[in-house]
C-alpha positions as CSV (number, residue, x, y, z in Angstrom):
1,M,-7.5,13.1,26.4
2,G,-8.8,9.7,25.6
3,E,-6.9,6.8,24.2
4,S,-7.1,5.8,20.4
5,V,-6.9,2.6,18.6
6,Y,-5.6,2.1,15.1
7,K,-6.0,-0.9,12.6
8,V,-3.2,-1.8,10.2
9,V,-4.0,-3.5,6.8
10,E,-1.4,-4.7,4.3
11,L,-2.0,-4.0,0.6
12,V,0.0,-4.7,-2.6
13,G,0.0,-2.1,-5.2
14,S,1.3,-2.7,-8.6
15,S,2.4,-0.6,-11.5
16,T,4.1,-1.1,-15.0
17,E,6.0,2.2,-14.5
18,S,7.7,2.5,-11.0
19,F,7.8,1.5,-7.3
20,E,6.4,4.9,-6.4
21,K,3.3,4.6,-8.6
22,A,2.8,1.1,-7.3
23,A,2.8,2.4,-3.6
24,A,0.6,5.2,-4.6
25,A,-1.9,2.9,-6.1
26,A,-2.3,1.0,-2.9
27,V,-2.7,4.2,-0.8
28,L,-5.2,5.6,-3.3
29,K,-7.3,2.4,-3.4
30,A,-7.3,2.4,0.5
31,R,-8.4,6.0,0.6
32,D,-11.5,5.0,-1.5
33,S,-12.7,2.4,1.0
34,L,-11.2,3.4,4.4
35,R,-11.7,6.5,6.6
36,D,-9.3,8.4,8.8
37,L,-6.0,7.0,7.2
38,R,-3.0,8.0,9.3
39,I,0.2,6.2,8.2
40,A,1.5,4.4,5.1
41,E,4.6,2.3,5.5
42,I,6.4,0.6,2.7
43,S,7.4,-2.9,4.0
44,K,8.7,-4.5,0.7
45,F,9.4,-3.9,-3.0
46,D,9.6,-6.5,-5.7
47,M,9.1,-7.0,-9.3
48,H,7.0,-9.4,-11.4
49,L,9.1,-10.7,-14.3
50,D,8.2,-12.5,-17.4
51,D,9.7,-15.9,-18.7
52,D,12.5,-13.8,-20.4
53,G,13.5,-12.0,-17.1
54,N,11.9,-8.7,-18.3
55,I,10.1,-6.5,-15.7
56,V,6.3,-6.8,-16.2
57,A,5.3,-5.0,-12.9
58,Y,6.8,-3.1,-10.0
59,R,5.0,-4.0,-6.8
60,A,5.0,-2.4,-3.3
61,K,3.7,-4.1,-0.1
62,V,2.3,-1.2,2.0
63,K,1.0,-1.3,5.5
64,I,-1.6,1.4,6.1
65,S,-3.1,2.5,9.5
66,F,-6.4,4.1,10.2
67,K,-8.1,5.1,13.4
68,M,-10.8,2.9,14.7
69,E,-14.1,4.6,15.3
70,D,-15.6,4.9,18.8
């Protein structure tokens, strides 16, 4: 069995509705431009606030790995 190499990229997804949808947005965008996705790991959640302290957007920083081609 041969060895494999994976690359990890970090994306930030956002949503006005939830952290879950923010993370999903990052994964779905990665799926559109990368092949052979393997793992998605949430590394951070945060929120964008307006001047009055209201939540404008939920954000998720996501590390996504994919297998490098031979």
